[in-house]
PADRENRO-738426 format. One record per residue (C-alpha): residue number from 1; residue in one letter; z, x, y. Coordinates in nm, 2 decimals, m for minus. Example, Ala and Ser with C-alpha at 12.3 -4.5 7.8 and 13.67 -1.06 7.14 Angstrom:
rec n 1 | res A | z 0.78 | x 1.23 | y m0.45
rec n 2 | res S | z 0.71 | x 1.37 | y m0.11
end
This chain:
rec n 1 | res M | z 0.00 | x 0.00 | y 0.00
rec n 2 | res G | z 0.10 | x 0.27 | y 0.25
rec n 3 | res T | z m0.20 | x 0.49 | y 0.16
rec n 4 | res S | z m0.44 | x 0.20 | y 0.20
rec n 5 | res V | z m0.30 | x 0.11 | y 0.55
rec n 6 | res F | z m0.32 | x 0.48 | y 0.65
rec n 7 | res N | z m0.68 | x 0.50 | y 0.53
rec n 8 | res W | z m0.77 | x 0.18 | y 0.72
rec n 9 | res L | z m0.61 | x 0.32 | y 1.03
rec n 10 | res S | z m0.79 | x 0.65 | y 1.00
rec n 11 | res E | z m1.12 | x 0.47 | y 0.96
rec n 12 | res K | z m1.06 | x 0.26 | y 1.27
rec n 13 | res L | z m0.95 | x 0.55 | y 1.48
rec n 14 | res A | z m1.26 | x 0.74 | y 1.39
rec n 15 | res S | z m1.46 | x 0.48 | y 1.59
rec n 16 | res Q | z m1.50 | x 0.56 | y 1.96
rec n 17 | res R | z m1.46 | x 0.19 | y 2.04
rec n 18 | res Y | z m1.11 | x 0.18 | y 1.87
rec n 19 | res Q | z m1.02 | x 0.51 | y 2.02
rec n 20 | res Y | z m1.10 | x 0.37 | y 2.37
rec n 21 | res W | z m0.88 | x 0.06 | y 2.32
rec n 22 | res A | z m0.60 | x 0.26 | y 2.16
rec n 23 | res L | z m0.59 | x 0.49 | y 2.46
rec n 24 | res Q | z m0.63 | x 0.19 | y 2.70
rec n 25 | res Y | z m0.34 | x 0.00 | y 2.55
rec n 26 | res S | z m0.12 | x 0.31 | y 2.52
rec n 27 | res G | z m0.18 | x 0.41 | y 2.88
rec n 28 | res W | z m0.12 | x 0.07 | y 3.03
rec n 29 | res G | z 0.17 | x 0.02 | y 2.79
rec n 30 | res G | z 0.33 | x 0.33 | y 2.93
rec n 31 | res Y | z 0.27 | x 0.21 | y 3.29
rec n 32 | res T | z 0.43 | x m0.13 | y 3.21
rec n 33 | res L | z 0.74 | x 0.03 | y 3.05
rec n 34 | res L | z 0.79 | x 0.28 | y 3.34
rec n 35 | res T | z 0.74 | x 0.01 | y 3.60
rec n 36 | res F | z 0.98 | x m0.23 | y 3.43
rec n 37 | res I | z 1.25 | x 0.03 | y 3.39
rec n 38 | res G | z 1.20 | x 0.15 | y 3.75
rec n 39 | res G | z 1.29 | x m0.19 | y 3.90
rec n 40 | res F | z 1.50 | x m0.36 | y 3.63
rec n 41 | res F | z 1.84 | x m0.25 | y 3.77
rec n 42 | res W | z 1.79 | x m0.35 | y 4.13
rec n 43 | res V | z 1.59 | x m0.67 | y 4.11
rec n 44 | res E | z 1.78 | x m1.00 | y 4.11
rec n 45 | res N | z 1.54 | x m1.23 | y 3.92
rec n 46 | res H | z 1.44 | x m1.05 | y 3.60
rec n 47 | res W | z 1.21 | x m1.33 | y 3.48
rec n 48 | res L | z 1.01 | x m1.33 | y 3.80
rec n 49 | res Y | z 1.00 | x m0.95 | y 3.79
rec n 50 | res T | z 0.88 | x m0.96 | y 3.43
rec n 51 | res G | z 0.60 | x m1.21 | y 3.53
rec n 52 | res Y | z 0.50 | x m0.99 | y 3.82
rec n 53 | res I | z 0.47 | x m0.68 | y 3.59
rec n 54 | res A | z 0.27 | x m0.89 | y 3.33
rec n 55 | res V | z 0.02 | x m1.00 | y 3.60
rec n 56 | res A | z 0.00 | x m0.64 | y 3.74
rec n 57 | res T | z m0.07 | x m0.50 | y 3.40
rec n 58 | res A | z m0.32 | x m0.76 | y 3.29
rec n 59 | res S | z m0.51 | x m0.73 | y 3.61
rec n 60 | res G | z m0.50 | x m0.36 | y 3.59
rec n 61 | res I | z m0.65 | x m0.36 | y 3.24
rec n 62 | res A | z m0.92 | x m0.61 | y 3.34
rec n 63 | res I | z m1.02 | x m0.41 | y 3.65
rec n 64 | res S | z m1.02 | x m0.08 | y 3.45
rec n 65 | res E | z m1.26 | x m0.25 | y 3.20
rec n 66 | res V | z m1.49 | x m0.35 | y 3.49
rec n 67 | res M | z m1.47 | x 0.02 | y 3.61
rec n 68 | res R | z m1.57 | x 0.14 | y 3.26
rec n 69 | res R | z m1.88 | x m0.07 | y 3.27
rec n 70 | res G | z m1.96 | x 0.06 | y 3.61
rec n 71 | res F | z m1.91 | x 0.42 | y 3.49
rec n 72 | res Q | z m2.14 | x 0.35 | y 3.19
rec n 73 | res R | z m2.42 | x 0.25 | y 3.43
rec n 74 | res L | z m2.36 | x 0.56 | y 3.64
rec n 75 | res W | z m2.35 | x 0.80 | y 3.34
rec n 76 | res D | z m2.72 | x 0.88 | y 3.32
rec n 77 | res R | z m2.76 | x 0.92 | y 3.70
rec n 78 | res P | z m2.78 | x 1.26 | y 3.87
rec n 79 | res A | z m2.44 | x 1.44 | y 3.92
rec n 80 | res A | z m2.42 | x 1.37 | y 4.29
rec n 81 | res S | z m2.51 | x 1.00 | y 4.25
rec n 82 | res R | z m2.26 | x 0.97 | y 3.97
rec n 83 | res L | z m1.98 | x 1.13 | y 4.18
rec n 84 | res V | z m2.04 | x 0.91 | y 4.49
rec n 85 | res G | z m2.09 | x 0.60 | y 4.28
rec n 86 | res S | z m1.77 | x 0.66 | y 4.07
rec n 87 | res L | z m1.57 | x 0.72 | y 4.39
rec n 88 | res F | z m1.69 | x 0.40 | y 4.53
rec n 89 | res V | z m1.60 | x 0.21 | y 4.21
rec n 90 | res V | z m1.25 | x 0.36 | y 4.21
rec n 91 | res I | z m1.19 | x 0.27 | y 4.58
rec n 92 | res L | z m1.31 | x m0.09 | y 4.53
rec n 93 | res A | z m1.10 | x m0.12 | y 4.21
rec n 94 | res A | z m0.79 | x 0.02 | y 4.39
rec n 95 | res A | z m0.84 | x m0.22 | y 4.68
rec n 96 | res V | z m0.86 | x m0.53 | y 4.45
rec n 97 | res W | z m0.56 | x m0.42 | y 4.24
rec n 98 | res A | z m0.36 | x m0.34 | y 4.55
rec n 99 | res A | z m0.43 | x m0.68 | y 4.70
rec n 100 | res I | z m0.32 | x m0.85 | y 4.37
rec n 101 | res K | z 0.00 | x m0.65 | y 4.35
rec n 102 | res F | z 0.07 | x m0.68 | y 4.72
rec n 103 | res G | z 0.04 | x m1.06 | y 4.69
rec n 104 | res G | z 0.26 | x m1.06 | y 4.39
rec n 105 | res S | z 0.52 | x m0.85 | y 4.58
rec n 106 | res L | z 0.52 | x m1.10 | y 4.86
rec n 107 | res W | z 0.56 | x m1.38 | y 4.62
rec n 108 | res L | z 0.85 | x m1.20 | y 4.44
rec n 109 | res Y | z 1.04 | x m1.06 | y 4.74
rec n 110 | res G | z 0.92 | x m1.27 | y 5.03
rec n 111 | res R | z 0.79 | x m1.15 | y 5.37
rec n 112 | res E | z 1.11 | x m0.98 | y 5.48
rec n 113 | res S | z 1.03 | x m0.62 | y 5.54
rec n 114 | res D | z 1.08 | x m0.37 | y 5.82
rec n 115 | res E | z 0.75 | x m0.20 | y 5.74
rec n 116 | res H | z 0.44 | x m0.27 | y 5.94
rec n 117 | res P | z 0.18 | x m0.47 | y 5.73
rec n 118 | res V | z m0.07 | x m0.18 | y 5.78
rec n 119 | res V | z 0.18 | x 0.07 | y 5.64
rec n 120 | res L | z 0.24 | x m0.16 | y 5.34
rec n 121 | res A | z m0.13 | x m0.20 | y 5.28
rec n 122 | res V | z m0.18 | x 0.18 | y 5.29
rec n 123 | res Y | z 0.11 | x 0.22 | y 5.05
rec n 124 | res W | z m0.02 | x m0.03 | y 4.79
rec n 125 | res F | z m0.37 | x 0.11 | y 4.82
rec n 126 | res S | z m0.27 | x 0.47 | y 4.79
rec n 127 | res Y | z m0.05 | x 0.39 | y 4.48
rec n 128 | res S | z m0.34 | x 0.19 | y 4.32
rec n 129 | res F | z m0.59 | x 0.46 | y 4.41
rec n 130 | res L | z m0.38 | x 0.73 | y 4.25
rec n 131 | res I | z m0.35 | x 0.52 | y 3.92
rec n 132 | res Y | z m0.72 | x 0.45 | y 3.90
rec n 133 | res M | z m0.83 | x 0.81 | y 4.00
rec n 134 | res T | z m0.61 | x 0.93 | y 3.71
rec n 135 | res W | z m0.77 | x 0.67 | y 3.48
rec n 136 | res A | z m1.12 | x 0.77 | y 3.60
rec n 137 | res A | z m1.04 | x 1.14 | y 3.55
rec n 138 | res L | z m0.92 | x 1.08 | y 3.19
rec n 139 | res Y | z m1.22 | x 0.86 | y 3.12
rec n 140 | res Y | z m1.48 | x 1.12 | y 3.24
rec n 141 | res G | z m1.28 | x 1.40 | y 3.08
rec n 142 | res I | z m1.29 | x 1.23 | y 2.74
rec n 143 | res K | z m1.65 | x 1.13 | y 2.79
rec n 144 | res Y | z m1.76 | x 1.49 | y 2.88
rec n 145 | res Y | z m1.56 | x 1.62 | y 2.58
rec n 146 | res Q | z m1.73 | x 1.38 | y 2.34
rec n 147 | res A | z m2.07 | x 1.47 | y 2.49
rec n 148 | res S | z m1.99 | x 1.84 | y 2.45
rec n 149 | res Q | z m1.88 | x 1.78 | y 2.09
rec n 150 | res L | z m2.20 | x 1.58 | y 2.02
rec n 151 | res E | z m2.42 | x 1.86 | y 2.16
rec n 152 | res Q | z m2.22 | x 2.12 | y 1.96
rec n 153 | res E | z m2.27 | x 1.91 | y 1.64
rec n 154 | res K | z m2.64 | x 1.89 | y 1.71
rec n 155 | res A | z m2.66 | x 2.26 | y 1.77
rec n 156 | res L | z m2.47 | x 2.33 | y 1.45
rec n 157 | res K | z m2.69 | x 2.09 | y 1.26
rec n 158 | res A | z m3.01 | x 2.25 | y 1.40
rec n 159 | res E | z m2.88 | x 2.59 | y 1.31
rec n 160 | res S | z m2.79 | x 2.47 | y 0.96
rec n 161 | res I | z m3.14 | x 2.32 | y 0.91
rec n 162 | res A | z m3.30 | x 2.64 | y 1.03
rec n 163 | res H | z m3.08 | x 2.85 | y 0.80
rec n 164 | res Q | z m3.16 | x 2.63 | y 0.50
rec n 165 | res S | z m3.53 | x 2.65 | y 0.59
rec n 166 | res Q | z m3.51 | x 3.03 | y 0.61
rec n 167 | res L | z m3.34 | x 3.04 | y 0.27
rec n 168 | res K | z m3.59 | x 2.81 | y 0.11
rec n 169 | res M | z m3.88 | x 3.01 | y 0.26
rec n 170 | res L | z m3.73 | x 3.33 | y 0.12
rec n 171 | res R | z m3.67 | x 3.17 | y m0.22
rec n 172 | res Y | z m4.02 | x 3.02 | y m0.25
rec n 173 | res Q | z m4.18 | x 3.35 | y m0.15
rec n 174 | res L | z m4.07 | x 3.49 | y m0.49
rec n 175 | res N | z m4.29 | x 3.26 | y m0.69
rec n 176 | res P | z m4.63 | x 3.36 | y m0.53
rec n 177 | res H | z m4.53 | x 3.73 | y m0.54
rec n 178 | res F | z m4.43 | x 3.72 | y m0.90
rec n 179 | res L | z m4.72 | x 3.49 | y m0.99
rec n 180 | res F | z m4.98 | x 3.74 | y m0.84
rec n 181 | res N | z m4.84 | x 4.03 | y m1.04
rec n 182 | res T | z m4.83 | x 3.83 | y m1.37
rec n 183 | res L | z m5.18 | x 3.69 | y m1.32
rec n 184 | res N | z m5.31 | x 4.03 | y m1.25
rec n 185 | res A | z m5.16 | x 4.15 | y m1.58
rec n 186 | res I | z m5.32 | x 3.85 | y m1.76
rec n 187 | res S | z m5.65 | x 3.93 | y m1.60
rec n 188 | res T | z m5.63 | x 4.28 | y m1.73
rec n 189 | res L | z m5.56 | x 4.15 | y m2.09
rec n 190 | res V | z m5.86 | x 3.92 | y m2.06
rec n 191 | res L | z m6.08 | x 4.21 | y m1.95
rec n 192 | res D | z m5.95 | x 4.41 | y m2.25
rec n 193 | res Q | z m6.05 | x 4.11 | y m2.47
rec n 194 | res D | z m5.69 | x 4.06 | y m2.58
rec n 195 | res G | z m5.71 | x 3.68 | y m2.57
rec n 196 | res K | z m5.41 | x 3.62 | y m2.80
rec n 197 | res T | z m5.17 | x 3.83 | y m2.59
rec n 198 | res A | z m5.31 | x 3.68 | y m2.27
rec n 199 | res N | z m5.25 | x 3.32 | y m2.41
rec n 200 | res T | z m4.90 | x 3.41 | y m2.50
rec n 201 | res M | z m4.83 | x 3.54 | y m2.15
rec n 202 | res V | z m4.98 | x 3.22 | y m1.99
rec n 203 | res T | z m4.74 | x 3.01 | y m2.21
rec n 204 | res R | z m4.44 | x 3.22 | y m2.12
rec n 205 | res L | z m4.55 | x 3.21 | y m1.75
rec n 206 | res S | z m4.56 | x 2.83 | y m1.75
rec n 207 | res Q | z m4.21 | x 2.81 | y m1.90
rec n 208 | res F | z m4.07 | x 3.04 | y m1.63
rec n 209 | res L | z m4.24 | x 2.86 | y m1.34
rec n 210 | res R | z m4.13 | x 2.52 | y m1.47
rec n 211 | res H | z m3.77 | x 2.65 | y m1.48
rec n 212 | res S | z m3.79 | x 2.80 | y m1.13
rec n 213 | res L | z m3.95 | x 2.49 | y m0.98
rec n 214 | res D | z m3.70 | x 2.26 | y m1.15
rec n 215 | res N | z m3.40 | x 2.43 | y m0.98
rec n 216 | res D | z m3.29 | x 2.36 | y m0.63
rec n 217 | res P | z m3.35 | x 2.68 | y m0.42
rec n 218 | res M | z m3.04 | x 2.60 | y m0.22
rec n 219 | res Q | z m2.82 | x 2.57 | y m0.53
rec n 220 | res K | z m2.63 | x 2.87 | y m0.65
rec n 221 | res V | z m2.60 | x 2.92 | y m1.02
rec n 222 | res T | z m2.36 | x 3.11 | y m1.24
rec n 223 | res L | z m2.45 | x 3.46 | y m1.33
rec n 224 | res A | z m2.46 | x 3.36 | y m1.69
rec n 225 | res K | z m2.73 | x 3.10 | y m1.62
rec n 226 | res E | z m2.91 | x 3.35 | y m1.39
rec n 227 | res V | z m2.93 | x 3.59 | y m1.69
rec n 228 | res E | z m3.07 | x 3.31 | y m1.90
rec n 229 | res A | z m3.34 | x 3.25 | y m1.64
rec n 230 | res L | z m3.41 | x 3.62 | y m1.63
rec n 231 | res E | z m3.47 | x 3.61 | y m2.01
rec n 232 | res L | z m3.77 | x 3.37 | y m1.94
rec n 233 | res Y | z m3.92 | x 3.63 | y m1.71
rec n 234 | res L | z m3.85 | x 3.92 | y m1.96
rec n 235 | res D | z m4.02 | x 3.73 | y m2.23
rec n 236 | res I | z m4.34 | x 3.76 | y m2.02
rec n 237 | res E | z m4.29 | x 4.13 | y m1.96
rec n 238 | res K | z m4.21 | x 4.20 | y m2.33
rec n 239 | res V | z m4.55 | x 4.06 | y m2.42
rec n 240 | res R | z m4.70 | x 4.34 | y m2.21
rec n 241 | res F | z m4.46 | x 4.62 | y m2.31
rec n 242 | res V | z m4.38 | x 4.51 | y m2.66
rec n 243 | res D | z m4.12 | x 4.76 | y m2.78
rec n 244 | res R | z m4.15 | x 4.99 | y m2.47
rec n 245 | res L | z m3.91 | x 4.77 | y m2.27
rec n 246 | res Q | z m3.54 | x 4.75 | y m2.35
rec n 247 | res V | z m3.29 | x 4.55 | y m2.15
rec n 248 | res N | z m2.92 | x 4.58 | y m2.18
rec n 249 | res V | z m2.69 | x 4.32 | y m2.02
rec n 250 | res D | z m2.31 | x 4.38 | y m1.98
rec n 251 | res L | z m2.11 | x 4.11 | y m1.80
rec n 252 | res E | z m1.74 | x 4.19 | y m1.78
rec n 253 | res G | z m1.45 | x 3.95 | y m1.75
rec n 254 | res D | z m1.51 | x 3.66 | y m1.52
rec n 255 | res A | z m1.84 | x 3.79 | y m1.40
rec n 256 | res P | z m2.05 | x 3.54 | y m1.59
rec n 257 | res K | z m1.87 | x 3.26 | y m1.40
rec n 258 | res G | z m1.96 | x 3.40 | y m1.06
rec n 259 | res L | z m2.20 | x 3.20 | y m0.85
rec n 260 | res V | z m2.52 | x 3.38 | y m0.73
rec n 261 | res P | z m2.84 | x 3.27 | y m0.55
rec n 262 | res S | z m3.10 | x 3.15 | y m0.80
rec n 263 | res L | z m3.36 | x 3.41 | y m0.90
rec n 264 | res L | z m3.15 | x 3.69 | y m0.76
rec n 265 | res L | z m3.21 | x 3.93 | y m1.05
rec n 266 | res Q | z m3.57 | x 3.87 | y m1.12
rec n 267 | res P | z m3.72 | x 4.07 | y m0.83
rec n 268 | res L | z m3.48 | x 4.36 | y m0.89
rec n 269 | res V | z m3.58 | x 4.37 | y m1.26
rec n 270 | res E | z m3.95 | x 4.33 | y m1.17
rec n 271 | res N | z m3.92 | x 4.62 | y m0.93
rec n 272 | res A | z m3.75 | x 4.84 | y m1.20
rec n 273 | res I | z m4.03 | x 4.75 | y m1.44
rec n 274 | res K | z m4.31 | x 4.82 | y m1.19
rec n 275 | res Y | z m4.18 | x 5.15 | y m1.05
rec n 276 | res G | z m3.96 | x 5.27 | y m1.33
rec n 277 | res I | z m4.06 | x 5.16 | y m1.68
rec n 278 | res S | z m4.44 | x 5.13 | y m1.63
rec n 279 | res Q | z m4.46 | x 5.48 | y m1.49
rec n 280 | res R | z m4.35 | x 5.62 | y m1.83
rec n 281 | res E | z m4.58 | x 5.63 | y m2.13
rec n 282 | res W | z m4.30 | x 5.57 | y m2.37
rec n 283 | res G | z m4.14 | x 5.29 | y m2.16
rec n 284 | res G | z m3.77 | x 5.29 | y m2.08
rec n 285 | res E | z m3.47 | x 5.07 | y m2.04
rec n 286 | res I | z m3.31 | x 4.85 | y m1.78
rec n 287 | res N | z m2.93 | x 4.80 | y m1.76
rec n 288 | res I | z m2.77 | x 4.50 | y m1.59
rec n 289 | res R | z m2.40 | x 4.53 | y m1.53
rec n 290 | res A | z m2.16 | x 4.30 | y m1.35
rec n 291 | res R | z m1.78 | x 4.29 | y m1.29
rec n 292 | res V | z m1.53 | x 4.13 | y m1.06
rec n 293 | res F | z m1.32 | x 4.35 | y m0.85
rec n 294 | res A | z m1.09 | x 4.27 | y m0.55
rec n 295 | res G | z m1.24 | x 3.92 | y m0.50
rec n 296 | res E | z m1.60 | x 4.05 | y m0.51
rec n 297 | res L | z m1.88 | x 4.03 | y m0.76
rec n 298 | res L | z m2.03 | x 4.37 | y m0.82
rec n 299 | res I | z m2.38 | x 4.37 | y m0.98
rec n 300 | res E | z m2.58 | x 4.68 | y m1.08
rec n 301 | res V | z m2.95 | x 4.68 | y m1.19
rec n 302 | res S | z m3.06 | x 5.03 | y m1.30
rec n 303 | res D | z m3.35 | x 5.19 | y m1.49
rec n 304 | res N | z m3.41 | x 5.53 | y m1.64
rec n 305 | res G | z m3.75 | x 5.58 | y m1.46
rec n 306 | res P | z m3.84 | x 5.86 | y m1.22
rec n 307 | res G | z m3.64 | x 5.72 | y m0.93
rec n 308 | res V | z m3.76 | x 5.74 | y m0.57
rec n 309 | res P | z m3.78 | x 6.03 | y m0.32
rec n 310 | res P | z m3.44 | x 6.07 | y m0.14
rec n 311 | res E | z m3.61 | x 6.02 | y 0.20
rec n 312 | res A | z m3.73 | x 5.68 | y 0.08
rec n 313 | res L | z m3.39 | x 5.54 | y m0.03
rec n 314 | res A | z m3.28 | x 5.43 | y 0.32
rec n 315 | res G | z m3.59 | x 5.21 | y 0.37
rec n 316 | res L | z m3.60 | x 5.03 | y 0.04
rec n 317 | res G | z m3.42 | x 4.72 | y 0.16
rec n 318 | res S | z m3.65 | x 4.67 | y 0.46
rec n 319 | res G | z m3.98 | x 4.83 | y 0.34
rec n 320 | res S | z m4.30 | x 4.67 | y 0.24
rec n 321 | res G | z m4.19 | x 4.57 | y m0.11
rec n 322 | res V | z m4.17 | x 4.19 | y m0.11
rec n 323 | res G | z m3.92 | x 4.15 | y m0.39
rec n 324 | res I | z m3.66 | x 4.39 | y m0.28
rec n 325 | res R | z m3.69 | x 4.31 | y 0.09
rec n 326 | res N | z m3.68 | x 3.94 | y 0.01
rec n 327 | res T | z m3.36 | x 3.98 | y m0.20
rec n 328 | res C | z m3.18 | x 4.17 | y 0.08
rec n 329 | res E | z m3.28 | x 3.91 | y 0.34
rec n 330 | res R | z m3.16 | x 3.63 | y 0.12
rec n 331 | res L | z m2.82 | x 3.80 | y 0.08
rec n 332 | res R | z m2.79 | x 3.86 | y 0.45
rec n 333 | res A | z m2.87 | x 3.50 | y 0.53
rec n 334 | res L | z m2.62 | x 3.37 | y 0.27
rec n 335 | res Y | z m2.33 | x 3.60 | y 0.31
rec n 336 | res G | z m2.38 | x 3.79 | y 0.64
rec n 337 | res E | z m2.15 | x 4.09 | y 0.67
rec n 338 | res E | z m1.97 | x 3.99 | y 0.35
rec n 339 | res Q | z m2.25 | x 4.14 | y 0.13
rec n 340 | res K | z m2.37 | x 4.49 | y 0.07
rec n 341 | res T | z m2.68 | x 4.63 | y m0.10
rec n 342 | res R | z m2.70 | x 4.99 | y m0.19
rec n 343 | res F | z m2.98 | x 5.20 | y m0.35
rec n 344 | res C | z m2.92 | x 5.53 | y m0.52
rec n 345 | res N | z m3.09 | x 5.77 | y m0.76
rec n 346 | res L | z m2.90 | x 5.83 | y m1.09
rec n 347 | res P | z m2.82 | x 6.18 | y m1.20
rec n 348 | res G | z m3.01 | x 6.15 | y m1.52
rec n 349 | res G | z m3.31 | x 5.99 | y m1.35
rec n 350 | res G | z m3.39 | x 5.64 | y m1.25
rec n 351 | res L | z m3.29 | x 5.41 | y m0.96
rec n 352 | res A | z m2.98 | x 5.19 | y m0.94
rec n 353 | res V | z m2.95 | x 4.88 | y m0.71
rec n 354 | res N | z m2.59 | x 4.78 | y m0.64
rec n 355 | res L | z m2.51 | x 4.44 | y m0.50
rec n 356 | res R | z m2.17 | x 4.33 | y m0.37
rec n 357 | res I | z m2.11 | x 3.97 | y m0.28
rec n 358 | res P | z m1.80 | x 3.74 | y m0.26
rec n 359 | res F | z m1.69 | x 3.61 | y m0.59
rec n 360 | res E | z m1.72 | x 3.24 | y m0.60
rec n 361 | res Q | z m1.68 | x 2.99 | y m0.89
rec n 362 | res D | z m1.77 | x 2.62 | y m0.94
rec n 363 | res A | z m1.49 | x 2.39 | y m0.81
end
């Protein structure tokens, strides 16, 4: 019961209309209470005084509602027009309310007063003007705050859409890049009149592309599933290399549960095959290792090929290679400064690519 009432109240207060009336009643309720306490102990007829306050409050609420409608019409005007128009509305509202309260005061206390009527009129107008200027300042302050929040939400939404579009673009770039390389290999097999092997590669290629297209490019997958997807790609390459390609996978501890961007490993392995394994007549091996350390997922993809010249290591992540550059850009877009990509030559020969990203799991 208590939870349902709380949820209902939260939903109502989320509406700007209910927020306005909640503030309206709260503000005027505070005015009524302070006015009542301020005169309760020195007025003689409390019933008349209570009636006077009720009329003053009711008229104050009604006039402020008319003011709000006037401010709404002025909202889209230029700043100078809005300022002058709002000031005129406040002056007019204060004059009307002052007349109502002044008349009520005469009815309540009579005409006995040492003050000049002009002085009394200035007093009641000044008092009413101060109240309505405060109301107008709060109204516009809240209005400008809401407009600022709305613009900020629009900016964040636009930034989010642009970010997602960038990630989708980077992710979809992998398919044409990989497809070109594979079709080139199939073309070579056809020219060599190796139709059976070419047909096998086409079948494996269709399976891999179906898998990549069926998966949401914005959805992260576990490292275990990423390795399963990688096996589809490796099935294609093993048709070409037969027993010249060996792949070793070692996922320690909670590493298989870690979430990674889809098709993260494929371009790294493809790069290792193209520049490492294919350069050696007897082939070679690729090692994929992953572990969790200090809240981070550490992934290494290495080969035992010739490696790269030391002067070329620094430019690997931003060079002309589509796969490696694409992977680095995707990680930067997803994780910002919380990720790190490092390339290094191994002492025994070959290149190692080390990735460090935050360790995340499915909720």
